[in-house]
Rosetta silent file (secondary structure, phi, psi, omega in degrees, C-alpha in Angstrom):
SEQUENCE: XXXXXXXXXXXXXXXXXXXXXXXXXXXXXXXXXXXXXXXXXXXXXXXXXXXXXXXXXXXXXXXXXXXXXXXXXXXXXXXXXXXXXXXXXXXXXXXXXXXXXXXXXXXXXXXXXXXXXXXXXXXXXXXXXXXXXXXXXXXXXXXXXXXXXXXXXXXXXXXXXXXXXXXXXXXXXXXXXXXXXXXXXXXXXXXXXXXXXXXXXXXXXXXXXXXXXXXXXXXXXXXXXXXXXXXXXXXXXXXXXXXXXXXXXXXXXXXXXXXXXXXXXXXXXXXXXXXXXXXXXXXXXXXXXXXXXXXXXXXXXXXXXXXXXXXXXXXXXXXXXXXXXXX
SCORE:     score description
SCORE:     0.000 S_00000001
   1 L     0.000  124.820 -178.297    2.228  -16.376 -102.806 S_00000001
   2 L   -72.354  167.796  179.544    3.398  -18.683 -105.612 S_00000001
   3 H   -61.918  -41.881 -178.386    1.697  -21.910 -106.651 S_00000001
   4 H   -63.227  -42.529 -179.429    4.496  -24.019 -105.181 S_00000001
   5 H   -66.819  -41.252  179.314    4.315  -22.232 -101.814 S_00000001
   6 H   -63.122  -42.538  179.491    0.521  -22.473 -101.702 S_00000001
   7 H   -64.701  -42.820  179.534    0.651  -26.191 -102.513 S_00000001
   8 H   -62.830  -40.421  178.481    3.334  -26.818  -99.890 S_00000001
   9 H   -63.973  -42.692 -179.995    1.262  -24.964  -97.276 S_00000001
  10 H   -62.983  -42.769  179.421   -1.844  -26.972  -98.197 S_00000001
  11 H   -64.345  -42.241  179.760    0.055  -30.247  -97.949 S_00000001
  12 H   -63.583  -43.166  179.057    1.539  -29.257  -94.591 S_00000001
  13 H   -64.420  -42.422  178.856   -1.845  -28.242  -93.209 S_00000001
  14 H   -61.006  -40.968 -179.815   -3.449  -31.434  -94.477 S_00000001
  15 H   -63.485  -44.515  178.620   -0.762  -33.529  -92.821 S_00000001
  16 H   -65.230  -43.952  179.518   -1.208  -31.869  -89.430 S_00000001
  17 H   -61.153  -40.149 -179.439   -4.996  -32.050  -89.703 S_00000001
  18 H   -64.158  -41.816  178.924   -4.859  -35.745  -90.585 S_00000001
  19 H   -66.838  -39.768  178.276   -2.699  -36.525  -87.545 S_00000001
  20 H   -63.672  -44.324  178.939   -4.955  -34.433  -85.322 S_00000001
  21 H   -61.918  -40.362  179.104   -8.033  -36.218  -86.684 S_00000001
  22 H   -64.271  -39.670  178.441   -6.390  -39.596  -86.066 S_00000001
  23 H   -65.879  -38.754  176.680   -5.637  -38.644  -82.454 S_00000001
  24 H   -60.462  -44.708 -178.678   -9.286  -37.565  -81.977 S_00000001
  25 H   -64.041  -39.092  179.062  -10.506  -40.918  -83.301 S_00000001
  26 H   -63.452  -39.092  177.997   -8.206  -42.837  -80.979 S_00000001
  27 H   -66.595  -41.927  179.855   -9.618  -40.922  -78.003 S_00000001
  28 H   -66.584  -22.040 -179.385  -13.200  -41.538  -79.121 S_00000001
  29 L   -84.488   -3.437  178.032  -12.452  -45.266  -79.398 S_00000001
  30 L   -66.601  137.632 -173.375  -11.572  -45.562  -75.711 S_00000001
  31 H   -58.109  -40.324 -176.958  -14.054  -47.862  -73.965 S_00000001
  32 H   -74.782  -29.530  173.423  -14.952  -45.445  -71.175 S_00000001
  33 H   -67.512  -46.094  177.940  -15.500  -42.570  -73.625 S_00000001
  34 H   -60.838  -38.479 -179.781  -17.746  -44.832  -75.705 S_00000001
  35 H   -62.697  -40.467  177.152  -19.553  -45.935  -72.537 S_00000001
  36 H   -64.176  -41.143  177.828  -20.392  -42.314  -71.678 S_00000001
  37 H   -62.343  -45.126 -177.456  -21.693  -41.760  -75.215 S_00000001
  38 H   -65.711  -43.527 -179.766  -23.788  -44.940  -75.055 S_00000001
  39 H   -65.341  -36.386 -175.311  -25.272  -44.190  -71.640 S_00000001
  40 H   -81.302  -25.666 -170.159  -26.133  -40.612  -72.622 S_00000001
  41 H  -120.206  -21.787 -174.417  -27.549  -41.271  -76.100 S_00000001
  42 L  -106.492  124.063 -175.653  -28.700  -44.904  -76.427 S_00000001
  43 H   -59.387  -31.468 -176.958  -31.926  -45.930  -74.709 S_00000001
  44 H   -63.383  -22.004 -172.247  -30.652  -49.457  -74.111 S_00000001
  45 H  -116.541    9.398 -174.912  -27.953  -48.240  -71.693 S_00000001
  46 L   -62.937  -27.965 -177.988  -29.603  -45.375  -69.813 S_00000001
  47 L  -101.002   11.591 -178.775  -29.951  -47.401  -66.602 S_00000001
  48 L   -99.558  151.640  173.901  -26.475  -48.952  -66.735 S_00000001
  49 L   -76.879  151.161 -178.213  -23.356  -47.864  -64.895 S_00000001
  50 H   -58.417  -47.285 -178.556  -20.500  -46.533  -67.015 S_00000001
  51 H   -66.102  -29.577  177.281  -18.068  -49.226  -65.932 S_00000001
  52 H   -66.661  -42.355  178.588  -20.709  -51.897  -66.603 S_00000001
  53 H   -64.395  -46.686 -175.886  -21.134  -50.689  -70.194 S_00000001
  54 H   -64.314  -41.534 -172.071  -17.398  -50.442  -70.770 S_00000001
  55 H   -95.858  -22.006 -172.870  -16.462  -53.810  -69.314 S_00000001
  56 H  -110.487  -39.073 -169.835  -19.553  -55.936  -69.931 S_00000001
  57 H  -101.226  -24.002  175.697  -21.522  -54.784  -72.966 S_00000001
  58 E   -79.107  122.818 -177.559  -18.927  -53.511  -75.436 S_00000001
  59 L   -80.162  129.931  179.658  -17.696  -56.525  -77.345 S_00000001
  60 L    75.602 -164.061 -178.172  -13.931  -56.738  -77.614 S_00000001
  61 L  -119.684  124.310 -172.161  -11.560  -53.880  -76.975 S_00000001
  62 L   -64.302  146.265  170.680  -12.069  -50.603  -78.824 S_00000001
  63 L  -163.508  177.091  176.597   -9.673  -49.175  -81.340 S_00000001
  64 L  -110.715   98.055 -174.742   -9.789  -47.418  -84.693 S_00000001
  65 L   -75.793  -11.605  177.896   -8.941  -50.085  -87.217 S_00000001
  66 L   -78.400  -12.640  175.996   -9.120  -47.656  -90.131 S_00000001
  67 L   -79.149  122.431 -173.931   -5.894  -46.032  -88.877 S_00000001
  68 L   -61.344  -43.241 -174.748   -3.076  -47.808  -90.748 S_00000001
  69 L  -120.082  112.751  179.185   -0.404  -47.609  -88.027 S_00000001
  70 L   -79.818  157.068 -179.868   -1.451  -47.950  -84.394 S_00000001
  71 L   -57.059  -36.185  175.812    0.707  -46.396  -81.648 S_00000001
  72 L  -159.306  166.040 -175.487    1.717  -49.870  -80.481 S_00000001
  73 L   -82.015   -1.991  179.143    0.704  -53.497  -80.959 S_00000001
  74 L   -93.087   -1.945 -179.724   -0.651  -53.802  -77.435 S_00000001
  75 L   -60.483  131.920  174.832   -3.574  -51.478  -78.143 S_00000001
  76 L   -69.622  136.044 -178.921   -6.891  -53.203  -77.453 S_00000001
  77 L  -128.978  154.118  174.210   -8.953  -53.440  -80.643 S_00000001
  78 L   -76.421  126.827 -175.646  -12.479  -54.418  -81.533 S_00000001
  79 L  -100.572  149.927  168.279  -12.275  -57.797  -83.220 S_00000001
  80 L    80.701   10.297 -179.744  -14.370  -59.343  -85.944 S_00000001
  81 L  -142.077  118.424 -177.701  -15.965  -56.218  -87.403 S_00000001
  82 L   -72.967  150.058  174.043  -14.477  -54.249  -90.268 S_00000001
  83 L   -92.070    8.333  179.444  -14.391  -50.459  -90.237 S_00000001
  84 E  -131.081  133.347  170.635  -14.952  -50.519  -94.004 S_00000001
  85 E  -111.194  144.348  177.985  -17.978  -51.511  -96.078 S_00000001
  86 E  -149.737  153.688  172.441  -17.701  -51.832  -99.827 S_00000001
  87 E  -148.035  159.370 -176.940  -19.656  -52.895 -102.894 S_00000001
  88 L   -62.832  -36.400 -175.606  -18.863  -52.827 -106.597 S_00000001
  89 L   -85.197  -30.915 -173.304  -21.494  -50.202 -107.336 S_00000001
  90 L  -102.582  -15.180 -176.780  -21.109  -47.935 -104.271 S_00000001
  91 E    80.558 -164.684 -173.769  -17.405  -48.137 -103.539 S_00000001
  92 E  -102.284  144.967  172.577  -15.904  -48.160 -100.036 S_00000001
  93 E  -121.620  125.513  178.171  -17.066  -46.425  -96.858 S_00000001
  94 E  -107.213  124.863 -179.692  -14.596  -46.171  -94.007 S_00000001
  95 L   -90.071  147.990  177.052  -16.028  -45.673  -90.515 S_00000001
  96 L   -65.801  -59.158  178.898  -14.153  -43.772  -87.820 S_00000001
  97 E  -135.898  130.983 -179.263  -14.996  -46.189  -85.013 S_00000001
  98 E  -143.084  135.436 -176.474  -17.202  -49.238  -85.406 S_00000001
  99 E  -160.178  166.439  174.597  -17.938  -52.029  -82.945 S_00000001
 100 E   -95.458  148.647  171.723  -20.463  -54.532  -81.612 S_00000001
 101 E  -143.776  150.703  177.165  -22.260  -54.173  -78.297 S_00000001
 102 E   -95.899  138.949  178.361  -24.773  -56.352  -76.474 S_00000001
 103 L   -81.247  129.468  179.264  -28.075  -54.872  -75.342 S_00000001
 104 L   -77.992  164.284  173.279  -28.685  -55.270  -71.576 S_00000001
 105 L    70.089   21.849  178.552  -31.938  -56.376  -69.987 S_00000001
 106 L  -116.394  155.280 -179.710  -32.937  -58.800  -72.734 S_00000001
 107 L   -74.272  -21.177  177.298  -33.635  -62.514  -72.551 S_00000001
 108 L  -131.535  151.475 -179.567  -31.308  -63.138  -75.466 S_00000001
 109 L   -69.079  111.462  177.587  -28.107  -61.359  -76.480 S_00000001
 110 L  -101.064  121.125 -178.196  -29.119  -58.741  -79.053 S_00000001
 111 E   -86.339  137.623  173.098  -26.159  -57.288  -80.842 S_00000001
 112 E  -110.919  134.953  172.956  -26.036  -53.625  -81.731 S_00000001
 113 E  -100.299  119.855 -173.531  -23.677  -52.396  -84.414 S_00000001
 114 E  -121.768  130.500  170.901  -22.531  -48.925  -83.435 S_00000001
 115 E  -124.048  144.135 -177.420  -20.353  -46.531  -85.361 S_00000001
 116 E  -121.303  126.790 -179.259  -19.117  -43.189  -84.060 S_00000001
 117 E  -120.622  138.787  172.186  -18.028  -40.405  -86.394 S_00000001
 118 E  -104.901  114.608 -175.632  -16.317  -37.136  -85.597 S_00000001
 119 L  -105.687   93.760 -177.768  -17.415  -34.562  -88.175 S_00000001
 120 L   -69.092  -35.430 -179.647  -15.052  -31.605  -87.929 S_00000001
 121 L  -102.455   97.470 -176.802  -16.553  -29.917  -91.009 S_00000001
 122 L   -68.633  -42.119 -179.547  -20.286  -29.607  -90.362 S_00000001
 123 L   -97.828   83.769 -177.144  -21.022  -27.698  -93.572 S_00000001
 124 L   -98.920   15.216  178.845  -19.417  -29.962  -96.144 S_00000001
 125 L    94.426    6.469  178.455  -21.746  -29.011  -98.996 S_00000001
 126 L  -153.381  159.545  177.428  -24.473  -31.543  -98.182 S_00000001
 127 L   -67.113  121.933 -179.490  -26.891  -32.230  -95.296 S_00000001
 128 H   -58.386  -36.611 -178.384  -24.948  -34.110  -92.626 S_00000001
 129 H   -60.080  -39.893  178.987  -28.110  -35.963  -91.602 S_00000001
 130 H   -63.160  -39.827  177.621  -28.447  -37.547  -95.046 S_00000001
 131 H   -65.050  -41.041 -179.768  -24.888  -38.826  -94.840 S_00000001
 132 H   -63.267  -41.756  178.133  -25.525  -40.222  -91.364 S_00000001
 133 H   -65.621  -38.828  177.422  -28.653  -42.046  -92.566 S_00000001
 134 H   -60.990  -44.235  178.900  -26.715  -43.429  -95.523 S_00000001
 135 H   -61.481  -43.413  178.725  -24.030  -44.778  -93.176 S_00000001
 136 H   -62.593  -41.085  179.471  -26.694  -46.391  -91.003 S_00000001
 137 H   -63.734  -40.142  178.446  -28.378  -47.938  -94.043 S_00000001
 138 H   -66.234  -34.131  178.194  -25.081  -49.373  -95.238 S_00000001
 139 H   -66.836  -28.424  175.386  -24.481  -50.903  -91.825 S_00000001
 140 H   -76.779  -50.808 -175.495  -27.794  -52.733  -92.197 S_00000001
 141 H   -65.404  -30.610 -178.593  -27.347  -53.840  -95.818 S_00000001
 142 L   -74.058   -6.667  177.785  -23.755  -54.964  -95.223 S_00000001
 143 L   -75.090  -15.820  179.079  -25.002  -57.505  -92.659 S_00000001
 144 E   -64.147  126.560 -178.446  -26.185  -59.729  -95.498 S_00000001
 145 L    95.247  -12.119  177.423  -23.857  -62.693  -95.619 S_00000001
 146 L  -119.474  -57.144  179.299  -22.533  -62.126  -92.092 S_00000001
 147 L   -88.553  -27.901  178.137  -25.442  -61.659  -89.674 S_00000001
 148 E  -152.825  157.358  176.964  -28.079  -63.196  -91.948 S_00000001
 149 L  -135.983  159.569  179.159  -28.378  -64.926  -95.321 S_00000001
 150 L    52.326 -123.088 -176.729  -31.175  -65.553  -97.809 S_00000001
 151 L  -104.035   20.221 -178.142  -34.522  -64.734  -96.161 S_00000001
 152 L   -85.948   63.515 -174.197  -33.373  -65.022  -92.522 S_00000001
 153 H   -72.092  -11.344  177.118  -34.089  -61.373  -91.781 S_00000001
 154 H   -63.969  -18.230 -178.682  -34.611  -62.029  -88.093 S_00000001
 155 H   -82.379   -2.026 -178.565  -30.823  -61.981  -87.779 S_00000001
 156 L   -65.624  131.080  178.181  -30.518  -58.299  -88.657 S_00000001
 157 L   -90.827  145.586  174.638  -28.791  -56.350  -85.880 S_00000001
 158 E   -67.925  144.300  179.970  -29.887  -52.896  -84.848 S_00000001
 159 E  -122.768  146.003  172.565  -27.465  -50.149  -85.861 S_00000001
 160 E  -121.460  132.603  171.838  -26.583  -46.784  -84.374 S_00000001
 161 E  -117.608  111.302 -173.114  -24.768  -44.093  -86.318 S_00000001
 162 E  -111.032  125.001 -176.064  -23.526  -41.442  -83.895 S_00000001
 163 E  -117.349  124.216 -179.252  -22.078  -38.185  -85.208 S_00000001
 164 E  -106.676  120.076 -175.358  -20.089  -35.820  -83.004 S_00000001
 165 E  -114.584  101.940 -178.315  -19.815  -32.264  -84.347 S_00000001
 166 L   -67.994  -28.348 -175.273  -17.260  -30.100  -82.501 S_00000001
 167 L  -132.074   63.837  179.468  -18.045  -26.929  -84.518 S_00000001
 168 L   -80.178  170.618  172.549  -21.703  -26.934  -85.596 S_00000001
 169 L   -59.387  159.960 -173.756  -23.763  -23.827  -86.442 S_00000001
 170 H   -54.428  -41.127 -176.547  -24.910  -21.833  -83.424 S_00000001
 171 H   -73.785   -9.280  176.228  -28.449  -23.277  -83.440 S_00000001
 172 H  -103.128   -1.635 -177.693  -27.044  -26.819  -83.309 S_00000001
 173 L   -72.745  145.025  176.599  -24.637  -26.159  -80.432 S_00000001
 174 L    59.851   44.370 -178.968  -25.170  -27.930  -77.118 S_00000001
 175 E  -133.085  151.885  169.123  -27.727  -30.333  -78.604 S_00000001
 176 E  -129.514  121.928 -175.687  -28.337  -34.070  -78.877 S_00000001
 177 E  -125.265  133.737 -178.688  -30.809  -35.082  -81.575 S_00000001
 178 E  -113.752  135.963  175.062  -32.153  -38.561  -82.299 S_00000001
 179 E  -124.182  126.117 -174.687  -33.660  -39.779  -85.592 S_00000001
 180 E  -150.116  170.792  178.652  -35.243  -43.222  -85.634 S_00000001
 181 L   -86.671  130.314 -178.292  -37.902  -45.450  -87.192 S_00000001
 182 L  -129.916  154.392  177.710  -41.285  -45.215  -85.476 S_00000001
 183 L   -89.112  134.340  178.957  -44.661  -46.913  -85.874 S_00000001
 184 L  -137.221  119.571  178.236  -47.588  -44.705  -86.901 S_00000001
 185 L   -86.514  116.373  178.010  -51.148  -45.945  -87.314 S_00000001
 186 L   -89.719  -44.320  174.973  -52.925  -44.060  -90.109 S_00000001
 187 L  -132.704  130.183 -179.607  -56.029  -46.280  -90.228 S_00000001
 188 L    78.787 -170.031 -177.818  -56.858  -48.816  -87.544 S_00000001
 189 L  -134.857  118.648  178.630  -54.604  -49.927  -84.746 S_00000001
 190 L  -126.444  138.457  177.990  -51.564  -52.163  -85.177 S_00000001
 191 L  -127.226   93.996  179.098  -48.952  -52.912  -82.560 S_00000001
 192 L   -84.794  150.108  176.070  -45.851  -54.495  -84.100 S_00000001
 193 L   -60.503  132.125 -176.746  -43.017  -55.739  -81.895 S_00000001
 194 H   -54.933  -38.407 -175.591  -40.514  -52.925  -81.477 S_00000001
 195 H   -65.752  -15.565 -178.617  -37.570  -55.158  -82.362 S_00000001
 196 H   -85.274  -14.544  178.502  -38.990  -55.710  -85.862 S_00000001
 197 L  -132.097  -16.500  178.522  -38.731  -52.069  -86.960 S_00000001
 198 L   -81.538   70.687 -170.682  -36.488  -50.322  -84.463 S_00000001
 199 L  -110.086  -14.554 -178.688  -33.434  -51.208  -86.532 S_00000001
 200 E  -146.661  130.874  176.408  -31.660  -47.912  -87.196 S_00000001
 201 E  -133.835  133.826  174.129  -31.069  -44.778  -85.145 S_00000001
 202 E  -109.997  132.895  178.658  -29.005  -41.727  -86.046 S_00000001
 203 E  -127.547  129.866  179.120  -27.805  -39.460  -83.267 S_00000001
 204 E  -118.743  123.470  178.119  -26.117  -36.101  -83.811 S_00000001
 205 E  -106.696  117.739  175.751  -24.320  -34.349  -80.979 S_00000001
 206 E   -98.975  113.373 -178.260  -23.625  -30.651  -81.488 S_00000001
 207 L   -81.095  166.844 -179.516  -20.930  -29.495  -79.106 S_00000001
 208 L  -104.075  170.203  176.030  -20.583  -25.951  -77.824 S_00000001
 209 L   -58.658  134.883 -177.421  -17.744  -23.485  -78.021 S_00000001
 210 H   -51.851  -35.041 -178.990  -14.974  -24.631  -75.632 S_00000001
 211 H   -68.335  -23.825 -178.274  -15.156  -21.321  -73.775 S_00000001
 212 H   -99.181  -10.171 -173.535  -18.854  -21.908  -73.099 S_00000001
 213 H   -59.748  -39.189 -177.758  -18.684  -25.639  -72.345 S_00000001
 214 H   -63.880  -36.091 -175.369  -18.050  -25.162  -68.640 S_00000001
 215 H   -89.766  -40.085 -170.386  -21.141  -22.960  -68.182 S_00000001
 216 H   -99.158  -32.594 -172.210  -23.663  -24.297  -70.706 S_00000001
 217 L   -92.636  149.734  175.695  -22.836  -27.951  -71.321 S_00000001
 218 L  -136.312  164.713  173.754  -23.436  -30.891  -69.024 S_00000001
 219 H    56.073 -133.505 -174.122  -22.830  -34.616  -69.140 S_00000001
 220 H   -65.760  -31.277 -179.941  -21.606  -36.056  -72.419 S_00000001
 221 H   -65.230  -42.748  177.478  -21.724  -32.690  -74.206 S_00000001
 222 H   -67.544  -42.854 -179.574  -19.301  -31.142  -71.732 S_00000001
 223 H   -56.703  -49.367 -177.248  -17.118  -34.259  -71.746 S_00000001
 224 H   -71.551  -34.960  177.832  -16.757  -34.266  -75.536 S_00000001
 225 H   -62.280  -42.588  178.289  -16.373  -30.473  -75.743 S_00000001
 226 H   -68.734  -45.245 -175.764  -13.467  -30.653  -73.313 S_00000001
 227 H   -61.316  -43.136 -174.410  -11.983  -33.771  -74.878 S_00000001
 228 H   -95.645    3.161 -179.275  -11.976  -32.433  -78.437 S_00000001
 229 L   -69.121  138.662  174.460  -11.170  -28.828  -77.573 S_00000001
 230 L   -92.153   -0.208 -176.701   -8.023  -27.357  -79.105 S_00000001
 231 L  -107.399  -29.638 -179.199   -8.026  -24.653  -76.423 S_00000001
 232 L   -72.345  132.263 -178.219   -8.290  -26.589  -73.138 S_00000001
 233 L   -66.018  152.867 -177.674   -4.877  -27.383  -71.660 S_00000001
 234 H   -58.926  -44.373 -178.408   -3.804  -31.001  -71.415 S_00000001
 235 H   -62.533  -37.519  179.321   -3.567  -30.954  -67.621 S_00000001
 236 H   -69.508  -39.034  176.676   -7.108  -29.543  -67.359 S_00000001
 237 H   -59.752  -46.676 -178.939   -8.453  -32.197  -69.728 S_00000001
 238 H   -62.183  -41.165 -179.331   -6.905  -34.940  -67.619 S_00000001
 239 H   -63.025  -45.679 -178.648   -8.305  -33.439  -64.420 S_00000001
 240 H   -65.233  -43.603  179.383  -11.836  -33.214  -65.802 S_00000001
 241 H   -61.083  -43.466 -176.035  -11.752  -36.734  -67.252 S_00000001
 242 H   -76.360  -49.518 -171.806  -10.426  -38.187  -64.009 S_00000001
 243 H   -83.964  -39.915 -174.779  -12.268  -36.150  -61.369 S_00000001
 244 H   -89.896  -25.890 -175.180  -15.583  -35.276  -63.054 S_00000001
 245 L  -122.807    2.913  176.599  -16.167  -38.382  -65.159 S_00000001
 246 L    51.409   40.048  178.929  -14.203  -41.096  -63.301 S_00000001
 247 L   -93.861  120.266  178.631  -12.474  -42.149  -66.518 S_00000001
 248 L   -66.933  126.867 -177.939   -9.303  -44.152  -65.883 S_00000001
 249 L   -89.905   97.960  177.625   -6.428  -42.528  -67.751 S_00000001
 250 L   -74.472  166.457  178.647   -4.507  -45.348  -69.365 S_00000001
 251 H   -60.910  -38.295  179.986   -1.045  -44.829  -70.788 S_00000001
 252 H   -66.115  -41.856  179.463   -2.502  -44.980  -74.286 S_00000001
 253 H   -65.196  -42.565  179.157   -5.145  -42.342  -73.538 S_00000001
 254 H   -62.366  -37.834  178.326   -2.589  -40.008  -71.994 S_00000001
 255 H   -64.333  -42.601  179.632   -0.381  -40.445  -75.052 S_00000001
 256 H   -66.554  -39.327  177.521   -3.281  -39.612  -77.385 S_00000001
 257 H   -62.414  -44.887  179.345   -4.214  -36.564  -75.300 S_00000001
 258 H   -61.611  -45.453 -179.362   -0.634  -35.288  -75.397 S_00000001
 259 H   -62.241  -44.086 -177.974   -0.399  -35.818  -79.135 S_00000001
 260 H   -65.883  -41.366  179.817   -3.715  -34.078  -79.806 S_00000001
 261 H   -65.666  -39.148  177.789   -2.854  -31.083  -77.623 S_00000001
 262 H   -66.648  -41.865 -178.477    0.539  -30.716  -79.315 S_00000001
 263 H   -70.029  -30.377 -176.792   -0.979  -31.008  -82.772 S_00000001
 264 H   -60.710  -31.990  177.688   -3.764  -28.516  -82.014 S_00000001
 265 H   -65.393  -41.877  177.728   -1.186  -25.734  -81.879 S_00000001
 266 H   -65.436  -38.905  177.642    0.012  -26.663  -85.367 S_00000001
 267 H   -61.719  -43.477 -178.112   -3.565  -26.819  -86.639 S_00000001
 268 H   -65.554  -45.694 -177.458   -4.252  -23.350  -85.239 S_00000001
 269 H   -64.188  -45.600 -179.983   -1.073  -21.783  -86.659 S_00000001
 270 H   -69.817  -30.636  179.117   -1.545  -23.282  -90.111 S_00000001
 271 H   -66.460  -32.819  178.354   -5.240  -22.456  -89.979 S_00000001
 272 H   -64.377  -47.451  179.488   -4.423  -18.753  -89.535 S_00000001
 273 H   -63.439  -42.670  179.487   -2.274  -18.747  -92.675 S_00000001
 274 H   -64.874  -35.483 -179.155   -4.857  -20.769  -94.575 S_00000001
 275 H   -65.776  -33.029  177.541   -7.581  -18.408  -93.377 S_00000001
 276 H   -63.345  -43.649  178.005   -5.794  -15.413  -94.913 S_00000001
 277 H   -64.582  -44.259 -179.837   -5.795  -17.108  -98.317 S_00000001
 278 H   -62.811  -38.807 -179.294   -9.421  -18.173  -97.873 S_00000001
 279 H   -61.742  -41.110  178.460  -10.395  -14.647  -96.830 S_00000001
 280 H   -63.397  -41.353  179.608   -9.008  -13.172 -100.031 S_00000001
 281 H   -65.154  -40.567  179.730  -10.929  -15.755 -102.076 S_00000001
 282 H   -66.478  -34.025  177.535  -14.134  -15.057 -100.137 S_00000001
 283 H   -62.462  -41.867  178.064  -13.702  -11.331 -100.740 S_00000001
 284 H   -65.232  -38.573 -179.642  -13.607  -11.910 -104.489 S_00000001
 285 H   -64.860  -41.322  178.331  -16.688  -14.135 -104.239 S_00000001
 286 H   -62.347  -39.830  179.641  -18.621  -11.442 -102.342 S_00000001
 287 H   -64.928  -40.300  178.744  -17.709   -8.892 -104.999 S_00000001
 288 H   -65.645  -40.106  178.659  -18.928  -11.213 -107.764 S_00000001
 289 H   -62.254  -39.905  177.697  -22.188  -11.835 -105.878 S_00000001
 290 H   -64.244  -38.944  177.965  -22.750   -8.087 -105.625 S_00000001
 291 H   -62.706  -40.215  177.307  -22.125   -7.755 -109.358 S_00000001
 292 H   -62.412  -44.368 -179.363  -24.766  -10.445 -110.021 S_00000001
 293 H   -61.993  -43.883 -179.461  -27.249   -8.597 -107.812 S_00000001
 294 H   -63.814  -39.393  179.619  -26.613   -5.276 -109.566 S_00000001
 295 H   -67.357  -39.114  177.129  -27.062   -6.882 -112.977 S_00000001
 296 H   -60.583  -42.482 -177.119  -30.326   -8.496 -111.877 S_00000001
 297 H   -72.178  -45.019 -174.360  -31.643   -5.134 -110.675 S_00000001
 298 H   -74.759  -35.492 -177.267  -30.475   -2.976 -113.591 S_00000001
 299 H  -100.995   -2.848 -179.853  -31.360   -5.391 -116.391 S_00000001
 300 L    53.936   51.125  178.933  -34.408   -6.955 -114.664 S_00000001
 301 L  -118.240  163.193  178.141  -33.158  -10.488 -115.285 S_00000001
 302 L   -72.892  166.465  179.366  -33.269  -13.674 -113.207 S_00000001
 303 H   -63.177  -38.849  178.474  -30.319  -14.830 -111.166 S_00000001
 304 H   -63.659  -42.239  179.438  -29.647  -17.656 -113.648 S_00000001
 305 H   -65.167  -41.249  179.971  -29.687  -15.197 -116.570 S_00000001
 306 H   -63.016  -41.127  179.531  -27.368  -12.803 -114.752 S_00000001
 307 H   -68.870  -34.165  176.363  -24.850  -15.582 -114.060 S_00000001
 308 H   -65.684  -42.378  179.448  -25.032  -16.703 -117.683 S_00000001
 309 H   -62.702  -32.447  179.240  -24.345  -13.141 -118.853 S_00000001
 310 L   -88.955    2.177  178.416  -21.309  -13.029 -116.546 S_00000001
 311 L    57.596   42.948  175.985  -20.180  -16.457 -117.826 S_00000001
 312 L   -82.538  131.344 -175.007  -20.134  -18.021 -114.344 S_00000001
 313 L   -65.093  155.755 -178.615  -19.512  -21.768 -114.545 S_00000001
 314 H   -60.243  -39.514 -176.476  -22.228  -24.264 -113.629 S_00000001
 315 H   -69.713  -20.482 -179.305  -20.221  -25.685 -110.721 S_00000001
 316 H   -94.553   -9.401 -171.269  -19.840  -22.219 -109.105 S_00000001
 317 H   -67.706  -37.702  179.622  -23.468  -21.100 -109.414 S_00000001
 318 H   -60.964  -36.710  179.556  -24.753  -22.779 -106.250 S_00000001
 319 H   -62.669  -43.217 -177.842  -22.089  -20.923 -104.243 S_00000001
 320 H   -73.677  -32.729  174.726  -23.208  -17.536 -105.557 S_00000001
 321 H   -60.709  -43.376  179.853  -26.898  -18.339 -105.057 S_00000001
 322 H   -64.793  -41.456  178.559  -26.111  -19.084 -101.399 S_00000001
 323 H   -62.084  -42.666 -178.859  -24.113  -15.861 -101.064 S_00000001
 324 H   -67.138  -34.080  177.901  -26.948  -13.815 -102.545 S_00000001
 325 H   -66.726  -29.441 -179.867  -29.470  -15.408 -100.190 S_00000001
 326 H   -81.467  -22.514 -177.055  -27.334  -14.325  -97.222 S_00000001
 327 L   -71.691    0.000    0.000  -26.958  -10.748  -98.430 S_00000001
């Protein structure tokens, strides 16, 4: 395969993937989908009805404002909150879905800033949890000048960063994990008001294989596994959303479902071709890793020394270390 053909294939695959990703984000931004996520994962909404969360506590009308061209101008959107944070030193961060919500059962309206991310590539070369915490931290720091100024820190809103992983490693499948700030007394006993430190929570949802979702997953995990599946037929998705989760299928949602199901076929077909190229590259990498191992054994040298002797570049060494650890 020539360079031009490989580049054209990569561009075509990227284009289909980008459209598929955009359709996923539009579905995740639907108020009733968000309401199910909030009820299942956020302590503030566990005792609320789904329709109550969707219609009463989510501020504005959800959409994905980071998508440049919306399907139509009548789409309901969340108003007054950017999906991008930026600073001169850190650059820009674009959130998939970001919105305000009011916490129920409080004497005063407490706003929660919630962002929802769909992470298709779980192993992106860094710990996903660290990225999620970074996003949550930025949502707190970016409130300066909007929610509070100077030393008025009482105005800080609690933030949730929710990450949905359709294809996590096996040990993360069918899981919901929460990471939050907690009070711990090391010496003595102090009881601080929860609202003064419970300011950031990260939640990671690991979905299961679509074929197993019906048997193993329940609640929000099954809902999201079905919704984001590239294997479940469109008609079956609509039936499950309508009959099992009482989600009203608006014209916009049906359009997004149709688009995602159509695109999933293109993603799969292009992924097969891309996988063949990737497989050849991985085969060469495995052979190089074996060569490193043999050199370490025969010459009694460290892994770093063996890679230096083979003139392996610094940027590739971490990959071969990981391969050798798996062997």
